[in-house]
PDB file with one MODEL, atoms N, CA, C and O in Angstrom:
MODEL        1
ATOM      1  N   UNK A   1     -39.025 -27.008  43.832  1.00  0.00           N
ATOM      2  CA  UNK A   1     -37.826 -27.661  44.053  1.00  0.00           C
ATOM      3  C   UNK A   1     -37.719 -28.955  44.387  1.00  0.00           C
ATOM      4  O   UNK A   1     -37.717 -29.429  45.523  1.00  0.00           O
ATOM      5  N   UNK A   2     -37.581 -29.819  42.787  1.00  0.00           N
ATOM      6  CA  UNK A   2     -37.138 -31.612  43.478  1.00  0.00           C
ATOM      7  C   UNK A   2     -35.634 -31.825  44.010  1.00  0.00           C
ATOM      8  O   UNK A   2     -34.811 -30.924  43.843  1.00  0.00           O
ATOM      9  N   UNK A   3     -35.306 -32.954  44.615  1.00  0.00           N
ATOM     10  CA  UNK A   3     -34.311 -33.549  45.035  1.00  0.00           C
ATOM     11  C   UNK A   3     -32.773 -32.726  44.207  1.00  0.00           C
ATOM     12  O   UNK A   3     -31.950 -31.902  44.606  1.00  0.00           O
ATOM     13  N   UNK A   4     -32.944 -33.364  43.099  1.00  0.00           N
ATOM     14  CA  UNK A   4     -31.855 -32.847  42.008  1.00  0.00           C
ATOM     15  C   UNK A   4     -31.522 -31.036  42.112  1.00  0.00           C
ATOM     16  O   UNK A   4     -30.399 -30.626  42.405  1.00  0.00           O
ATOM     17  N   UNK A   5     -32.558 -30.206  41.853  1.00  0.00           N
ATOM     18  CA  UNK A   5     -32.550 -28.850  41.824  1.00  0.00           C
ATOM     19  C   UNK A   5     -32.113 -28.671  43.264  1.00  0.00           C
ATOM     20  O   UNK A   5     -31.055 -28.047  43.177  1.00  0.00           O
ATOM     21  N   UNK A   6     -32.313 -28.840  44.239  1.00  0.00           N
ATOM     22  CA  UNK A   6     -32.009 -28.517  45.970  1.00  0.00           C
ATOM     23  C   UNK A   6     -30.228 -29.128  45.850  1.00  0.00           C
ATOM     24  O   UNK A   6     -29.408 -28.400  46.409  1.00  0.00           O
ATOM     25  N   UNK A   7     -29.765 -30.212  45.258  1.00  0.00           N
ATOM     26  CA  UNK A   7     -28.760 -30.536  45.487  1.00  0.00           C
ATOM     27  C   UNK A   7     -27.701 -30.139  44.459  1.00  0.00           C
ATOM     28  O   UNK A   7     -26.492 -30.375  44.468  1.00  0.00           O
ATOM     29  N   UNK A   8     -28.596 -29.350  43.395  1.00  0.00           N
ATOM     30  CA  UNK A   8     -27.760 -28.249  42.465  1.00  0.00           C
ATOM     31  C   UNK A   8     -27.395 -27.418  43.112  1.00  0.00           C
ATOM     32  O   UNK A   8     -26.173 -27.279  43.161  1.00  0.00           O
ATOM     33  N   UNK A   9     -28.448 -26.269  44.088  1.00  0.00           N
ATOM     34  CA  UNK A   9     -28.266 -25.381  44.467  1.00  0.00           C
ATOM     35  C   UNK A   9     -27.496 -24.990  45.387  1.00  0.00           C
ATOM     36  O   UNK A   9     -26.825 -23.965  45.510  1.00  0.00           O
ATOM     37  N   UNK A  10     -27.717 -26.362  46.372  1.00  0.00           N
ATOM     38  CA  UNK A  10     -26.124 -26.638  47.621  1.00  0.00           C
ATOM     39  C   UNK A  10     -24.980 -26.606  47.137  1.00  0.00           C
ATOM     40  O   UNK A  10     -24.008 -26.276  47.817  1.00  0.00           O
ATOM     41  N   UNK A  11     -24.890 -26.969  45.781  1.00  0.00           N
ATOM     42  CA  UNK A  11     -23.554 -27.212  44.949  1.00  0.00           C
ATOM     43  C   UNK A  11     -23.194 -25.825  44.980  1.00  0.00           C
ATOM     44  O   UNK A  11     -22.404 -25.314  45.774  1.00  0.00           O
ATOM     45  N   UNK A  12     -24.046 -25.053  43.747  1.00  0.00           N
ATOM     46  CA  UNK A  12     -23.562 -23.848  43.964  1.00  0.00           C
ATOM     47  C   UNK A  12     -23.056 -22.590  44.547  1.00  0.00           C
ATOM     48  O   UNK A  12     -22.380 -21.607  44.245  1.00  0.00           O
ATOM     49  N   UNK A  13     -23.890 -23.240  45.796  1.00  0.00           N
ATOM     50  CA  UNK A  13     -23.435 -22.299  46.847  1.00  0.00           C
ATOM     51  C   UNK A  13     -22.879 -22.688  47.928  1.00  0.00           C
ATOM     52  O   UNK A  13     -22.783 -21.740  48.707  1.00  0.00           O
ATOM     53  N   UNK A  14     -22.535 -23.484  48.273  1.00  0.00           N
ATOM     54  CA  UNK A  14     -21.079 -24.416  48.413  1.00  0.00           C
ATOM     55  C   UNK A  14     -20.063 -23.943  47.843  1.00  0.00           C
ATOM     56  O   UNK A  14     -19.226 -23.322  48.498  1.00  0.00           O
ATOM     57  N   UNK A  15     -19.930 -24.152  46.458  1.00  0.00           N
ATOM     58  CA  UNK A  15     -18.827 -23.344  45.662  1.00  0.00           C
ATOM     59  C   UNK A  15     -18.482 -22.062  45.791  1.00  0.00           C
ATOM     60  O   UNK A  15     -17.307 -21.706  45.697  1.00  0.00           O
ATOM     61  N   UNK A  16     -19.683 -21.059  46.069  1.00  0.00           N
ATOM     62  CA  UNK A  16     -19.327 -19.668  46.128  1.00  0.00           C
ATOM     63  C   UNK A  16     -18.547 -19.964  47.814  1.00  0.00           C
ATOM     64  O   UNK A  16     -17.421 -19.831  48.293  1.00  0.00           O
ATOM     65  N   UNK A  17     -19.554 -20.309  48.175  1.00  0.00           N
ATOM     66  CA  UNK A  17     -18.565 -20.306  49.758  1.00  0.00           C
ATOM     67  C   UNK A  17     -17.038 -20.544  49.917  1.00  0.00           C
ATOM     68  O   UNK A  17     -16.079 -19.934  50.389  1.00  0.00           O
ATOM     69  N   UNK A  18     -17.337 -22.026  49.138  1.00  0.00           N
ATOM     70  CA  UNK A  18     -15.043 -21.628  49.144  1.00  0.00           C
ATOM     71  C   UNK A  18     -14.156 -20.892  48.367  1.00  0.00           C
ATOM     72  O   UNK A  18     -12.938 -20.714  48.350  1.00  0.00           O
ATOM     73  N   UNK A  19     -15.615 -20.323  47.402  1.00  0.00           N
ATOM     74  CA  UNK A  19     -14.227 -19.218  46.698  1.00  0.00           C
ATOM     75  C   UNK A  19     -14.183 -17.633  47.972  1.00  0.00           C
ATOM     76  O   UNK A  19     -13.371 -16.759  48.278  1.00  0.00           O
ATOM     77  N   UNK A  20     -15.059 -17.882  48.209  1.00  0.00           N
ATOM     78  CA  UNK A  20     -14.778 -16.673  49.395  1.00  0.00           C
ATOM     79  C   UNK A  20     -14.343 -16.665  50.664  1.00  0.00           C
ATOM     80  O   UNK A  20     -14.093 -15.693  51.377  1.00  0.00           O
ATOM     81  N   UNK A  21     -14.242 -18.230  50.985  1.00  0.00           N
ATOM     82  CA  UNK A  21     -13.225 -18.593  52.289  1.00  0.00           C
ATOM     83  C   UNK A  21     -11.620 -18.664  51.566  1.00  0.00           C
ATOM     84  O   UNK A  21     -10.597 -18.585  52.245  1.00  0.00           O
ATOM     85  N   UNK A  22     -11.628 -18.823  50.112  1.00  0.00           N
ATOM     86  CA  UNK A  22     -10.662 -19.346  50.005  1.00  0.00           C
ATOM     87  C   UNK A  22      -9.521 -17.586  49.607  1.00  0.00           C
ATOM     88  O   UNK A  22      -8.424 -17.093  49.872  1.00  0.00           O
ATOM     89  N   UNK A  23     -10.634 -17.330  48.929  1.00  0.00           N
ATOM     90  CA  UNK A  23      -9.797 -15.557  47.953  1.00  0.00           C
ATOM     91  C   UNK A  23      -8.938 -15.165  49.773  1.00  0.00           C
ATOM     92  O   UNK A  23      -7.736 -15.309  49.994  1.00  0.00           O
ATOM     93  N   UNK A  24      -9.601 -14.856  50.426  1.00  0.00           N
ATOM     94  CA  UNK A  24      -9.245 -14.479  51.490  1.00  0.00           C
ATOM     95  C   UNK A  24      -8.071 -15.201  52.542  1.00  0.00           C
ATOM     96  O   UNK A  24      -7.516 -14.485  53.376  1.00  0.00           O
ATOM     97  N   UNK A  25      -7.743 -16.654  52.439  1.00  0.00           N
ATOM     98  CA  UNK A  25      -7.193 -17.776  52.897  1.00  0.00           C
ATOM     99  C   UNK A  25      -5.198 -17.544  53.202  1.00  0.00           C
ATOM    100  O   UNK A  25      -4.386 -17.831  54.081  1.00  0.00           O
ATOM    101  N   UNK A  26      -5.202 -16.755  51.646  1.00  0.00           N
ATOM    102  CA  UNK A  26      -3.834 -16.806  51.855  1.00  0.00           C
ATOM    103  C   UNK A  26      -2.985 -15.143  52.306  1.00  0.00           C
ATOM    104  O   UNK A  26      -1.821 -14.797  52.509  1.00  0.00           O
ATOM    105  N   UNK A  27      -4.241 -14.507  52.305  1.00  0.00           N
ATOM    106  CA  UNK A  27      -3.816 -13.228  52.349  1.00  0.00           C
ATOM    107  C   UNK A  27      -3.859 -12.942  54.057  1.00  0.00           C
ATOM    108  O   UNK A  27      -4.569 -13.563  54.847  1.00  0.00           O
ATOM    109  N   UNK A  28      -2.985 -11.927  54.370  1.00  0.00           N
ATOM    110  CA  UNK A  28      -3.118 -10.985  55.556  1.00  0.00           C
ATOM    111  C   UNK A  28      -4.513 -10.351  55.992  1.00  0.00           C
ATOM    112  O   UNK A  28      -5.066 -10.276  57.090  1.00  0.00           O
ATOM    113  N   UNK A  29      -4.804 -10.005  54.965  1.00  0.00           N
ATOM    114  CA  UNK A  29      -6.659  -9.231  54.758  1.00  0.00           C
ATOM    115  C   UNK A  29      -7.374  -9.694  55.280  1.00  0.00           C
ATOM    116  O   UNK A  29      -7.249 -10.858  54.898  1.00  0.00           O
ATOM    117  N   UNK A  30      -8.625  -9.663  56.390  1.00  0.00           N
ATOM    118  CA  UNK A  30      -9.757 -10.298  56.523  1.00  0.00           C
ATOM    119  C   UNK A  30     -10.637 -10.566  55.374  1.00  0.00           C
ATOM    120  O   UNK A  30     -10.105 -10.688  54.271  1.00  0.00           O
ATOM    121  N   UNK A  31     -12.081 -10.686  55.502  1.00  0.00           N
ATOM    122  CA  UNK A  31     -12.810 -10.716  54.610  1.00  0.00           C
ATOM    123  C   UNK A  31     -14.192  -9.185  55.375  1.00  0.00           C
ATOM    124  O   UNK A  31     -14.665  -8.948  56.487  1.00  0.00           O
ATOM    125  N   UNK A  32     -14.326  -8.517  53.909  1.00  0.00           N
ATOM    126  CA  UNK A  32     -14.519  -6.841  54.420  1.00  0.00           C
ATOM    127  C   UNK A  32     -16.185  -7.175  55.186  1.00  0.00           C
ATOM    128  O   UNK A  32     -16.798  -8.241  55.211  1.00  0.00           O
ATOM    129  N   UNK A  33     -16.432  -6.326  55.544  1.00  0.00           N
ATOM    130  CA  UNK A  33     -18.286  -6.276  56.202  1.00  0.00           C
ATOM    131  C   UNK A  33     -19.104  -6.818  55.623  1.00  0.00           C
ATOM    132  O   UNK A  33     -20.003  -7.290  56.318  1.00  0.00           O
ATOM    133  N   UNK A  34     -19.195  -7.009  54.151  1.00  0.00           N
ATOM    134  CA  UNK A  34     -19.966  -7.455  53.136  1.00  0.00           C
ATOM    135  C   UNK A  34     -19.961  -8.416  52.768  1.00  0.00           C
ATOM    136  O   UNK A  34     -21.042  -8.965  52.555  1.00  0.00           O
ATOM    137  N   UNK A  35     -18.357  -9.299  52.432  1.00  0.00           N
ATOM    138  CA  UNK A  35     -17.998 -10.600  52.334  1.00  0.00           C
ATOM    139  C   UNK A  35     -18.348 -11.335  53.696  1.00  0.00           C
ATOM    140  O   UNK A  35     -18.599 -12.539  53.644  1.00  0.00           O
ATOM    141  N   UNK A  36     -18.379 -10.654  54.945  1.00  0.00           N
ATOM    142  CA  UNK A  36     -18.499 -11.499  55.930  1.00  0.00           C
ATOM    143  C   UNK A  36     -20.406 -11.969  56.078  1.00  0.00           C
ATOM    144  O   UNK A  36     -20.843 -13.108  56.244  1.00  0.00           O
ATOM    145  N   UNK A  37     -21.168 -10.758  55.956  1.00  0.00           N
ATOM    146  CA  UNK A  37     -22.219 -10.774  55.943  1.00  0.00           C
ATOM    147  C   UNK A  37     -22.585 -11.831  54.748  1.00  0.00           C
ATOM    148  O   UNK A  37     -23.279 -12.776  55.123  1.00  0.00           O
ATOM    149  N   UNK A  38     -22.235 -11.813  53.418  1.00  0.00           N
ATOM    150  CA  UNK A  38     -22.452 -13.114  52.439  1.00  0.00           C
ATOM    151  C   UNK A  38     -22.502 -14.311  52.588  1.00  0.00           C
ATOM    152  O   UNK A  38     -23.347 -15.070  52.114  1.00  0.00           O
ATOM    153  N   UNK A  39     -21.212 -14.688  53.547  1.00  0.00           N
ATOM    154  CA  UNK A  39     -21.182 -15.428  54.117  1.00  0.00           C
ATOM    155  C   UNK A  39     -22.126 -16.317  55.229  1.00  0.00           C
ATOM    156  O   UNK A  39     -22.549 -17.453  55.444  1.00  0.00           O
ATOM    157  N   UNK A  40     -22.131 -15.138  55.687  1.00  0.00           N
ATOM    158  CA  UNK A  40     -23.376 -15.573  56.840  1.00  0.00           C
ATOM    159  C   UNK A  40     -24.679 -16.482  55.803  1.00  0.00           C
ATOM    160  O   UNK A  40     -25.010 -17.668  55.791  1.00  0.00           O
ATOM    161  N   UNK A  41     -25.216 -15.144  54.926  1.00  0.00           N
ATOM    162  CA  UNK A  41     -26.036 -15.563  54.420  1.00  0.00           C
ATOM    163  C   UNK A  41     -26.142 -16.984  53.650  1.00  0.00           C
ATOM    164  O   UNK A  41     -27.187 -17.474  53.224  1.00  0.00           O
ATOM    165  N   UNK A  42     -24.904 -17.518  53.564  1.00  0.00           N
ATOM    166  CA  UNK A  42     -24.792 -18.625  52.557  1.00  0.00           C
ATOM    167  C   UNK A  42     -24.898 -19.974  53.361  1.00  0.00           C
ATOM    168  O   UNK A  42     -25.306 -21.042  52.904  1.00  0.00           O
ATOM    169  N   UNK A  43     -24.446 -19.725  54.676  1.00  0.00           N
ATOM    170  CA  UNK A  43     -24.459 -20.663  55.370  1.00  0.00           C
ATOM    171  C   UNK A  43     -25.784 -21.126  55.751  1.00  0.00           C
ATOM    172  O   UNK A  43     -26.194 -22.274  55.580  1.00  0.00           O
ATOM    173  N   UNK A  44     -26.624 -19.872  56.439  1.00  0.00           N
ATOM    174  CA  UNK A  44     -27.789 -20.087  56.751  1.00  0.00           C
ATOM    175  C   UNK A  44     -28.638 -20.405  55.981  1.00  0.00           C
ATOM    176  O   UNK A  44     -29.673 -20.904  56.424  1.00  0.00           O
ATOM    177  N   UNK A  45     -28.460 -20.213  54.577  1.00  0.00           N
ATOM    178  CA  UNK A  45     -29.417 -20.860  53.512  1.00  0.00           C
ATOM    179  C   UNK A  45     -29.195 -22.294  53.161  1.00  0.00           C
ATOM    180  O   UNK A  45     -30.074 -23.100  52.858  1.00  0.00           O
ATOM    181  N   UNK A  46     -27.414 -22.598  53.269  1.00  0.00           N
ATOM    182  CA  UNK A  46     -26.925 -23.944  53.035  1.00  0.00           C
ATOM    183  C   UNK A  46     -27.936 -25.158  54.028  1.00  0.00           C
ATOM    184  O   UNK A  46     -28.442 -26.244  53.745  1.00  0.00           O
ATOM    185  N   UNK A  47     -27.879 -24.013  55.735  1.00  0.00           N
ATOM    186  CA  UNK A  47     -28.446 -25.364  56.146  1.00  0.00           C
ATOM    187  C   UNK A  47     -30.167 -25.372  56.265  1.00  0.00           C
ATOM    188  O   UNK A  47     -30.631 -26.049  57.183  1.00  0.00           O
ATOM    189  N   UNK A  48     -31.218 -24.568  55.275  1.00  0.00           N
ATOM    190  CA  UNK A  48     -32.279 -24.508  54.910  1.00  0.00           C
ATOM    191  C   UNK A  48     -32.388 -25.422  53.607  1.00  0.00           C
ATOM    192  O   UNK A  48     -33.463 -26.006  53.472  1.00  0.00           O
ATOM    193  N   UNK A  49     -31.840 -25.533  53.060  1.00  0.00           N
ATOM    194  CA  UNK A  49     -31.083 -26.278  52.167  1.00  0.00           C
ATOM    195  C   UNK A  49     -30.968 -28.102  52.396  1.00  0.00           C
ATOM    196  O   UNK A  49     -31.528 -29.059  51.860  1.00  0.00           O
ATOM    197  N   UNK A  50     -30.103 -27.973  53.300  1.00  0.00           N
ATOM    198  CA  UNK A  50     -29.935 -29.353  53.614  1.00  0.00           C
ATOM    199  C   UNK A  50     -31.348 -29.970  54.349  1.00  0.00           C
ATOM    200  O   UNK A  50     -31.771 -31.123  54.429  1.00  0.00           O
ATOM    201  N   UNK A  51     -31.825 -28.811  54.793  1.00  0.00           N
ATOM    202  CA  UNK A  51     -33.217 -29.390  56.097  1.00  0.00           C
ATOM    203  C   UNK A  51     -34.103 -29.808  55.522  1.00  0.00           C
ATOM    204  O   UNK A  51     -34.595 -30.896  55.823  1.00  0.00           O
ATOM    205  N   UNK A  52     -34.635 -28.927  54.359  1.00  0.00           N
ATOM    206  CA  UNK A  52     -35.409 -28.921  52.978  1.00  0.00           C
ATOM    207  C   UNK A  52     -35.245 -30.344  52.743  1.00  0.00           C
ATOM    208  O   UNK A  52     -36.084 -31.142  53.161  1.00  0.00           O
ATOM    209  N   UNK A  53     -34.206 -30.712  52.093  1.00  0.00           N
ATOM    210  CA  UNK A  53     -34.068 -32.206  51.495  1.00  0.00           C
ATOM    211  C   UNK A  53     -33.706 -33.486  52.334  1.00  0.00           C
ATOM    212  O   UNK A  53     -33.421 -34.622  51.955  1.00  0.00           O
ATOM    213  N   UNK A  54     -33.816 -32.908  53.683  1.00  0.00           N
ATOM    214  CA  UNK A  54     -33.814 -33.880  54.558  1.00  0.00           C
ATOM    215  C   UNK A  54     -34.842 -34.036  54.821  1.00  0.00           C
ATOM    216  O   UNK A  54     -34.820 -35.122  55.401  1.00  0.00           O
ATOM    217  N   UNK A  55     -36.190 -33.568  54.802  1.00  0.00           N
ATOM    218  CA  UNK A  55     -37.076 -33.398  55.381  1.00  0.00           C
ATOM    219  C   UNK A  55     -38.035 -34.123  53.971  1.00  0.00           C
ATOM    220  O   UNK A  55     -38.874 -34.987  54.224  1.00  0.00           O
ATOM    221  N   UNK A  56     -37.889 -33.845  53.095  1.00  0.00           N
ATOM    222  CA  UNK A  56     -38.198 -34.759  51.549  1.00  0.00           C
ATOM    223  C   UNK A  56     -37.785 -35.769  51.400  1.00  0.00           C
ATOM    224  O   UNK A  56     -38.121 -36.348  50.366  1.00  0.00           O
ATOM    225  N   UNK A  57     -37.018 -36.346  52.194  1.00  0.00           N
ATOM    226  CA  UNK A  57     -36.310 -37.492  52.254  1.00  0.00           C
ATOM    227  C   UNK A  57     -37.183 -38.389  52.965  1.00  0.00           C
ATOM    228  O   UNK A  57     -37.634 -39.465  52.572  1.00  0.00           O
ATOM    229  N   UNK A  58     -37.343 -37.868  53.947  1.00  0.00           N
ATOM    230  CA  UNK A  58     -38.450 -38.315  55.546  1.00  0.00           C
ATOM    231  C   UNK A  58     -39.628 -38.593  54.656  1.00  0.00           C
ATOM    232  O   UNK A  58     -39.923 -39.707  54.223  1.00  0.00           O
ATOM    233  N   UNK A  59     -40.317 -37.398  54.410  1.00  0.00           N
ATOM    234  CA  UNK A  59     -41.581 -38.176  54.031  1.00  0.00           C
ATOM    235  C   UNK A  59     -41.560 -39.007  52.967  1.00  0.00           C
ATOM    236  O   UNK A  59     -42.261 -39.985  53.226  1.00  0.00           O
ATOM    237  N   UNK A  60     -40.937 -39.093  51.567  1.00  0.00           N
ATOM    238  CA  UNK A  60     -40.720 -40.077  50.942  1.00  0.00           C
ATOM    239  C   UNK A  60     -40.820 -41.296  51.750  1.00  0.00           C
ATOM    240  O   UNK A  60     -41.785 -42.047  51.608  1.00  0.00           O
ATOM    241  N   UNK A  61     -39.652 -41.600  52.797  1.00  0.00           N
ATOM    242  CA  UNK A  61     -40.205 -42.372  53.334  1.00  0.00           C
ATOM    243  C   UNK A  61     -40.619 -43.384  54.299  1.00  0.00           C
ATOM    244  O   UNK A  61     -40.323 -44.496  54.738  1.00  0.00           O
ATOM    245  N   UNK A  62     -41.827 -42.005  54.451  1.00  0.00           N
ATOM    246  CA  UNK A  62     -42.994 -42.007  55.078  1.00  0.00           C
ATOM    247  C   UNK A  62     -44.670 -42.408  54.426  1.00  0.00           C
ATOM    248  O   UNK A  62     -45.806 -42.420  54.899  1.00  0.00           O
ATOM    249  N   UNK A  63     -43.913 -42.769  52.816  1.00  0.00           N
ATOM    250  CA  UNK A  63     -45.092 -42.883  52.092  1.00  0.00           C
ATOM    251  C   UNK A  63     -46.166 -41.360  51.755  1.00  0.00           C
ATOM    252  O   UNK A  63     -47.243 -41.218  51.177  1.00  0.00           O
ATOM    253  N   UNK A  64     -45.388 -40.580  52.326  1.00  0.00           N
ATOM    254  CA  UNK A  64     -45.747 -38.988  51.717  1.00  0.00           C
ATOM    255  C   UNK A  64     -45.309 -38.626  50.769  1.00  0.00           C
ATOM    256  O   UNK A  64     -44.356 -39.083  50.139  1.00  0.00           O
ATOM    257  N   UNK A  65     -46.365 -37.209  50.424  1.00  0.00           N
ATOM    258  CA  UNK A  65     -45.440 -36.395  49.384  1.00  0.00           C
ATOM    259  C   UNK A  65     -44.207 -35.538  49.574  1.00  0.00           C
ATOM    260  O   UNK A  65     -44.118 -34.607  50.374  1.00  0.00           O
ATOM    261  N   UNK A  66     -43.230 -35.976  48.715  1.00  0.00           N
ATOM    262  CA  UNK A  66     -41.711 -34.823  49.441  1.00  0.00           C
ATOM    263  C   UNK A  66     -41.839 -33.466  49.243  1.00  0.00           C
ATOM    264  O   UNK A  66     -40.984 -32.581  49.222  1.00  0.00           O
ATOM    265  N   UNK A  67     -43.220 -33.428  49.080  1.00  0.00           N
ATOM    266  CA  UNK A  67     -43.278 -32.151  48.324  1.00  0.00           C
ATOM    267  C   UNK A  67     -44.332 -30.584  49.236  1.00  0.00           C
ATOM    268  O   UNK A  67     -44.693 -29.473  48.848  1.00  0.00           O
ATOM    269  N   UNK A  68     -44.457 -31.314  50.464  1.00  0.00           N
ATOM    270  CA  UNK A  68     -45.192 -31.315  51.492  1.00  0.00           C
ATOM    271  C   UNK A  68     -44.366 -30.507  52.311  1.00  0.00           C
ATOM    272  O   UNK A  68     -44.814 -29.667  53.093  1.00  0.00           O
ATOM    273  N   UNK A  69     -42.466 -30.896  52.040  1.00  0.00           N
ATOM    274  CA  UNK A  69     -41.538 -30.496  52.845  1.00  0.00           C
ATOM    275  C   UNK A  69     -41.424 -28.853  52.614  1.00  0.00           C
ATOM    276  O   UNK A  69     -41.662 -28.317  51.532  1.00  0.00           O
ATOM    277  N   UNK A  70     -40.859 -27.868  54.298  1.00  0.00           N
ATOM    278  CA  UNK A  70     -41.308 -26.657  53.852  1.00  0.00           C
ATOM    279  C   UNK A  70     -39.626 -25.994  54.083  1.00  0.00           C
ATOM    280  O   UNK A  70     -38.696 -26.643  54.562  1.00  0.00           O
ATOM    281  N   UNK A  71     -39.577 -25.070  53.775  1.00  0.00           N
ATOM    282  CA  UNK A  71     -38.025 -24.178  54.123  1.00  0.00           C
ATOM    283  C   UNK A  71     -38.944 -23.695  55.715  1.00  0.00           C
ATOM    284  O   UNK A  71     -39.937 -22.969  55.758  1.00  0.00           O
ATOM    285  N   UNK A  72     -38.167 -24.427  57.030  1.00  0.00           N
ATOM    286  CA  UNK A  72     -37.703 -23.417  57.763  1.00  0.00           C
ATOM    287  C   UNK A  72     -37.072 -22.317  58.253  1.00  0.00           C
ATOM    288  O   UNK A  72     -35.903 -22.157  57.902  1.00  0.00           O
ATOM    289  N   UNK A  73     -37.753 -21.232  59.248  1.00  0.00           N
ATOM    290  CA  UNK A  73     -36.886 -20.052  58.981  1.00  0.00           C
ATOM    291  C   UNK A  73     -34.874 -20.440  59.530  1.00  0.00           C
ATOM    292  O   UNK A  73     -34.407 -21.496  59.957  1.00  0.00           O
ATOM    293  N   UNK A  74     -34.396 -19.539  59.351  1.00  0.00           N
ATOM    294  CA  UNK A  74     -33.212 -19.444  59.747  1.00  0.00           C
ATOM    295  C   UNK A  74     -33.336 -19.490  61.601  1.00  0.00           C
ATOM    296  O   UNK A  74     -32.394 -20.047  62.164  1.00  0.00           O
ATOM    297  N   UNK A  75     -34.110 -19.098  62.211  1.00  0.00           N
ATOM    298  CA  UNK A  75     -33.843 -18.879  63.915  1.00  0.00           C
ATOM    299  C   UNK A  75     -34.258 -20.658  63.749  1.00  0.00           C
ATOM    300  O   UNK A  75     -34.125 -21.018  64.919  1.00  0.00           O
ATOM    301  N   UNK A  76     -34.628 -21.780  63.042  1.00  0.00           N
ATOM    302  CA  UNK A  76     -35.186 -22.811  63.841  1.00  0.00           C
ATOM    303  C   UNK A  76     -33.691 -23.592  63.145  1.00  0.00           C
ATOM    304  O   UNK A  76     -33.054 -24.368  63.858  1.00  0.00           O
ATOM    305  N   UNK A  77     -33.376 -23.383  62.147  1.00  0.00           N
ATOM    306  CA  UNK A  77     -32.399 -24.732  61.300  1.00  0.00           C
ATOM    307  C   UNK A  77     -30.778 -23.760  62.367  1.00  0.00           C
ATOM    308  O   UNK A  77     -29.635 -24.194  62.510  1.00  0.00           O
ATOM    309  N   UNK A  78     -31.188 -22.842  62.732  1.00  0.00           N
ATOM    310  CA  UNK A  78     -29.732 -22.871  63.205  1.00  0.00           C
ATOM    311  C   UNK A  78     -29.229 -23.151  64.479  1.00  0.00           C
ATOM    312  O   UNK A  78     -28.067 -23.010  64.858  1.00  0.00           O
ATOM    313  N   UNK A  79     -30.072 -23.507  65.031  1.00  0.00           N
ATOM    314  CA  UNK A  79     -30.095 -24.200  66.609  1.00  0.00           C
ATOM    315  C   UNK A  79     -29.994 -25.814  66.546  1.00  0.00           C
ATOM    316  O   UNK A  79     -29.923 -26.408  67.621  1.00  0.00           O
ATOM    317  N   UNK A  80     -29.983 -26.579  65.298  1.00  0.00           N
ATOM    318  CA  UNK A  80     -30.116 -27.372  65.350  1.00  0.00           C
ATOM    319  C   UNK A  80     -28.874 -28.055  65.386  1.00  0.00           C
ATOM    320  O   UNK A  80     -28.125 -27.796  64.445  1.00  0.00           O
ATOM    321  N   UNK A  81     -28.357 -29.072  66.454  1.00  0.00           N
ATOM    322  CA  UNK A  81     -26.805 -29.719  66.708  1.00  0.00           C
ATOM    323  C   UNK A  81     -26.047 -30.096  65.696  1.00  0.00           C
ATOM    324  O   UNK A  81     -26.595 -30.937  64.984  1.00  0.00           O
ATOM    325  N   UNK A  82     -25.517 -29.938  65.535  1.00  0.00           N
ATOM    326  CA  UNK A  82     -24.243 -30.647  64.082  1.00  0.00           C
ATOM    327  C   UNK A  82     -23.587 -31.412  64.524  1.00  0.00           C
ATOM    328  O   UNK A  82     -22.740 -31.975  63.831  1.00  0.00           O
TER     329      UNK A  82
ENDMDL
END
């Protein structure tokens, strides 16, 4: 995946996240268990994609190959300070 592919995927997932959140924002009904699980997965995947993108940019600035960037596990990216 190159930077454009990553950014495109981030956009797609962010759109899905927004649609899921907005679909229940106007109603008293909350998200179903399945929807909550999907939202959680979306958030983790988005964090991982942003992390890979930051790694690629840092590697490029350091004169290294951005393809050395690797997806980190959820347990790592979820501990980052926002």
